[in-house]
C-alpha positions in Angstrom: 173.4 141.1 67.8 170.2 139.6 66.7 168.3 137.7 69.3 165.6 135.2 68.5 162.4 135.4 70.6 161.2 132.0 71.6 157.5 130.9 71.7 157.8 130.3 75.4 158.8 134.0 75.9 155.6 135.8 77.1 157.1 139.2 76.1 157.4 138.4 72.4 156.8 141.2 70.0 155.3 139.4 67.0 152.5 141.6 65.5 151.0 138.8 63.4 150.7 136.6 66.4 149.2 139.5 68.4 146.6 140.2 65.6 145.7 136.5 65.4 145.2 136.3 69.2 143.1 139.5 69.1 141.0 137.9 66.3 140.5 134.8 68.4 139.6 136.9 71.4 137.0 138.9 69.5 135.2 135.9 68.1 133.0 133.5 69.9 132.4 130.1 68.2 129.1 128.4 68.8 127.8 124.9 68.0 127.0 124.4 64.3 129.9 126.5 63.1 128.1 129.8 63.8 130.5 132.5 64.9 129.6 135.7 66.7 132.0 138.6 66.2 132.1 141.5 68.7 132.5 144.8 67.0 130.7 147.8 65.6 128.6 146.0 63.0 128.8 142.4 64.2 125.4 142.4 65.7 123.9 143.9 62.6 125.5 141.2 60.4 124.1 138.5 62.6 120.7 140.1 62.6 120.5 140.5 58.9 121.7 136.9 58.2 119.0 135.6 60.6 116.4 137.8 58.8 117.4 136.3 55.5 117.1 132.8 56.9 113.6 133.6 58.2 112.5 135.1 54.9 113.3 131.8 53.2 110.9 130.0 55.5 107.9 132.3 54.6 105.1 130.8 52.5 104.4 133.8 50.2 100.9 134.2 48.7 100.5 133.9 44.9 99.8 137.0 42.8 96.2 135.9 42.4 95.6 135.6 46.1 97.0 139.0 46.7 94.8 140.6 44.1 91.7 138.7 45.3 92.2 139.7 48.9 93.0 143.3 47.9 89.7 143.6 46.1 87.8 142.1 49.0 89.4 144.6 51.4 88.5 147.5 49.1 84.9 146.4 48.8 84.5 146.0 52.5 86.0 149.5 53.1 83.7 151.0 50.5 80.6 149.2 52.0 81.5 150.4 55.5 82.1 154.0 54.2 78.7 154.1 52.6 77.1 152.6 55.7 78.7 155.1 58.1 77.9 158.0 55.8 74.3 156.8 55.5 73.8 156.5 59.3 75.4 159.9 59.8 72.9 161.4 57.3 70.0 159.7 59.0 71.0 160.8 62.5 71.6 164.3 61.3 68.0 164.5 59.8 66.5 163.1 63.0 68.5 165.5 65.1 67.6 168.5 63.0 63.9 167.6 63.1 63.7 167.3 66.9 66.3 169.7 68.2 66.4 172.6 65.8 
């Protein structure tokens, strides 16, 4: 005897309906159509999509700007290296003259 289970029966055993309900329970819908899923990688997916959106907002420098600023930084580092080395040598000479 085949018995039909009605939609009003709370003890129904329909796996497709259960899966659909589980999917609805595991998803939170927000304004703007954005949906948050709860699960192992759901937070990672949301984070990476937000990172991608932020990267699109960045005003990237041109190749020429990058090269120019790199050269400036290298020159400043070289100058400060020579300055510190020179001051070290001067203080070593003064120290050796008076304390040795």
